[in-house]
N, C-alpha and C positions, 0 to 999 in steps of 0.2 A: 542509426535508425532510431527515430523517436516514436514511442508507442503511446496510445491513449490509455490513461490510467483510471480505473474505477476503484474507489476505495470504499470498503464496507467496514463497518464497525463489527468487532467480534460479537457474537451472540453471548459470550461469557460476561459481558458488561452489564451492569445494573443500569436500567433506562435513566436513572438520575445522573449518571456520568455524562450521557449524550446531551441532556438538556443543559447541563452546566458549561461544558466546554464547547458545545455546538460544533463538534469536529467536522462533521459532514459538510457544513457550510463554509468552513474556513481552512480547508486542507488542499494544498496544491503540491504536486510532485513534478519537477522537471528533471528528467534524467534520461539515461540511455542504458541498453544492455552492453556491457563491456566485452563480453566473449561471443558477440553475435555470429562470428565466423565458425564457431564450434557447433552451430545448430544447423542441422539440414532440414530445412523447411518443406523439402519435397519428399522426405521419408518419415512415415509415421513412427512415433516414439516419443519418449519423455527425455527431455534435455535439461541438465542443471545449468542455471544461468547466474550471473552476477550483475546487479543493477547499481549504477553509480548516479548520484544526483543530488538535488537540493530538495528538502522536504520543508514546506512552509506551513505553519499553523499560527493563526492569530498574528500575522505579520512578523513572525520570528522565523528565520530561515537557518537551517542546519544542513551540513553535508552528511550524506548517509551512503552506506554501501551495504547492500543486503543480498542474501541468496534467494533464488526462486527457481521455478521450473517452467518450461514450455512443454506442453503436450500437443503434439502434432497429430492430427486425424485427417482422414479423407475430406471431411466437411469444413473444418476450421482449425485454428490454433488457439489453445487456452494457456494463458499465462497466470501463475500464482506465486505470491510471496506472503509471508507472515513476519512481522517484526514488532518490537516493543518500542513504545514511546512513553517517556515520562513527562507528565503535565508540567513539572517544574522547569524542565529544559525549554519549554516554549512560553514561559512566563504566564502560565494559566493559573490563575488564583482560584483557589477552592474555598468557599465560604466556610467558616469555622462550624456553623451549625450542621453541615453535612460532611464534613472532612472525614468522618469515621466510615462513611458509606462509599467513599471514592477509592478506587484502586490507586496504588502509588505507581503502578505500571500498566499501560493499556496496550492490549494486543490489537494491532491493525492488520487487517487482511486486505490484500490487493488481488483482484480477479480481473482478468483482461480476456475478452473473447474477440478474436480477429477472424473475419470471414471474407472470402473472396468477393470483390466488387462485382455486382451484377447489373448490367445495362438494362 
């Protein structure tokens, strides 16, 4: 089961970080929930998940496997994951003039909301 992914930059980041690496415009995740059978989408509750896939930033692709959660309610299903990305792992060059203002590790938050299709 492939899920749409919305990636938000953590509020902990300095706005300078976002302008330099432009992560919102250049990030793609192609993956799947590997323990999908452990989630009962018909029963409200919170379920731990493991997502496996490829994370691409600035044309560099790396395999990732991250923990997350699905929260099932009567109205929708919400997915969440938080993980760390190092700019150097994705060949993101930080200008020397601002390198002291840029975090060595960037927290990425993934939020997905799935709703029933209404005709």
